[in-house]
C-alpha positions as CSV (number, residue, x, y, z in Angstrom):
1,M,12.1,-5.8,-25.0
2,Q,9.8,-3.9,-27.8
3,W,7.8,-0.9,-26.6
4,T,4.6,0.2,-28.3
5,L,2.4,3.1,-27.4
6,K,-1.2,4.0,-28.6
7,K,-4.1,5.5,-28.4
8,F,-7.3,3.6,-27.6
9,S,-8.4,3.4,-31.2
10,D,-5.6,2.4,-33.0
11,L,-4.7,-0.8,-31.0
12,S,-5.5,-4.0,-33.0
13,N,-8.0,-7.0,-31.3
14,T,-4.9,-8.8,-30.6
15,E,-3.4,-5.9,-28.9
16,L,-6.4,-5.0,-26.8
17,Y,-7.3,-8.5,-25.6
18,A,-3.7,-9.5,-24.1
19,L,-3.5,-5.7,-22.4
20,L,-6.9,-7.3,-20.9
21,Q,-6.0,-10.4,-20.6
22,L,-2.7,-9.2,-18.5
23,R,-5.0,-7.0,-16.4
24,S,-7.7,-9.6,-15.8
25,R,-4.3,-12.2,-14.8
26,V,-3.1,-9.6,-12.3
27,F,-5.9,-7.2,-10.8
28,V,-8.0,-9.9,-10.4
29,V,-7.1,-13.3,-10.3
30,E,-3.7,-12.7,-8.0
31,Q,-4.7,-9.7,-6.4
32,N,-8.2,-11.7,-5.6
33,C,-9.9,-8.6,-6.3
34,A,-13.2,-8.1,-8.1
35,Y,-13.4,-4.7,-9.3
36,P,-15.2,-2.2,-12.6
37,D,-11.6,-2.7,-14.8
38,L,-13.8,-1.3,-18.1
39,D,-14.7,2.1,-16.6
40,D,-14.3,4.3,-20.4
41,K,-11.0,6.3,-19.5
42,D,-9.6,3.2,-21.4
43,K,-11.1,5.1,-24.8
44,E,-9.5,8.5,-24.5
45,S,-5.6,6.7,-23.0
46,W,-2.7,5.7,-24.1
47,H,-1.3,2.6,-24.3
48,L,2.0,1.9,-22.8
49,M,3.1,-1.9,-24.0
50,G,6.1,-3.8,-23.3
51,W,6.6,-7.4,-25.2
52,Q,8.9,-10.0,-25.1
53,N,8.8,-12.8,-27.8
54,E,5.1,-11.7,-28.9
55,E,4.0,-11.6,-25.3
56,L,2.5,-8.7,-23.9
57,V,4.4,-8.6,-20.3
58,A,4.3,-5.3,-19.3
59,Y,1.5,-2.6,-19.1
60,T,0.3,1.3,-17.9
61,R,-2.1,3.5,-19.4
62,L,-2.0,7.1,-19.6
63,L,-4.3,9.1,-19.0
64,P,-4.7,13.1,-20.0
65,P,-5.4,15.3,-18.1
66,G,-8.7,16.4,-16.4
67,L,-9.5,12.1,-16.9
68,A,-9.0,10.9,-13.5
69,F,-7.1,13.3,-11.9
70,D,-6.5,17.5,-12.4
71,E,-3.3,16.1,-13.6
72,C,-2.5,13.3,-16.5
73,S,-1.8,10.4,-14.5
74,I,-0.7,6.6,-15.1
75,G,-2.4,3.8,-14.2
76,R,-3.6,-0.3,-14.6
77,V,0.5,-0.7,-13.8
78,V,1.5,-4.3,-14.8
79,T,3.6,-6.6,-15.3
80,A,3.6,-10.5,-16.0
81,P,4.0,-12.5,-12.8
82,S,6.7,-14.6,-14.5
83,T,8.6,-11.6,-15.4
84,R,9.2,-9.7,-12.1
85,G,12.1,-9.5,-10.6
86,Q,14.2,-8.3,-13.3
87,G,14.0,-4.4,-13.6
88,I,11.1,-4.0,-16.1
89,G,8.7,-2.7,-13.8
90,R,11.2,0.1,-13.2
91,T,11.9,0.6,-16.9
92,L,8.1,0.2,-17.9
93,M,7.7,3.3,-15.2
94,L,10.5,5.9,-16.4
95,K,9.4,5.1,-20.0
96,S,5.6,6.2,-18.9
97,I,6.9,9.1,-17.0
98,E,9.1,10.0,-20.4
99,Q,6.1,9.4,-22.8
100,C,3.5,11.7,-20.1
101,R,6.2,14.1,-20.4
102,T,5.8,13.6,-24.4
103,L,2.2,13.8,-24.7
104,F,1.4,15.8,-21.9
105,G,4.2,18.5,-20.7
106,S,6.2,19.1,-18.4
107,G,3.5,19.1,-15.4
108,P,3.1,16.8,-11.9
109,I,2.1,12.7,-12.9
110,Q,-0.9,12.2,-10.6
111,I,-0.9,8.1,-9.7
112,G,-3.2,6.2,-7.6
113,A,-0.8,3.7,-5.7
114,Q,-1.2,0.2,-4.2
115,R,0.4,1.1,-1.1
116,Y,3.0,-2.0,-0.6
117,L,4.8,-0.6,-3.9
118,E,5.0,3.2,-2.2
119,S,8.6,3.1,-1.7
120,F,9.2,2.0,-5.4
121,Y,7.2,5.3,-6.3
122,Q,9.3,7.0,-4.2
123,S,12.6,5.8,-5.5
124,L,10.9,7.1,-9.0
125,G,10.5,10.5,-7.4
126,F,7.1,10.4,-6.4
127,E,5.4,11.8,-3.4
128,I,3.2,11.3,-1.3
129,V,-0.1,13.4,-1.5
130,G,-3.4,12.9,0.5
131,E,-3.8,10.3,3.4
132,P,-4.0,6.1,2.5
133,Y,-7.4,4.9,1.1
134,L,-8.9,1.6,0.0
135,E,-9.8,0.8,-3.6
136,D,-11.6,-2.0,-4.0
137,G,-10.7,-3.1,-1.2
138,I,-6.9,-2.5,-1.7
139,P,-4.6,-0.2,0.5
140,H,-3.6,2.5,-2.0
141,I,-2.2,6.6,-1.6
142,H,-2.1,9.0,-4.2
143,M,1.6,10.0,-5.7
144,V,2.9,12.5,-7.5
145,L,6.1,13.8,-9.4
146,R,6.5,16.9,-9.4
């Protein structure tokens, strides 16, 4: 697995296409959810990409403090369906946490997690903050890593 981290302005057309394609394949098609993926936050974020045999199979966007939450945050966490069950999601999150600490310091990291992944995020040290909510028809919960 090859990992790359880039600002939006440094993404190549091929990388941008690949990350939008993966997000669409999972969030729109697989989860059957029409939602406003292009929310202008990509432009101010960092993009962590995991490549396997020249295919993007893991991705997160790392948002600086103040863009989505008061704290820095990790969003658009996605792995390719073909690679699930191989521990890539855990590696992706550990690398995302590490990069957030490098980019934004040691403060808390906030996520808006899909509820069915709550125990996965808790296993990484995230704690529930607030009440469950619906986002684009999917149950979510705010979580923070201190």
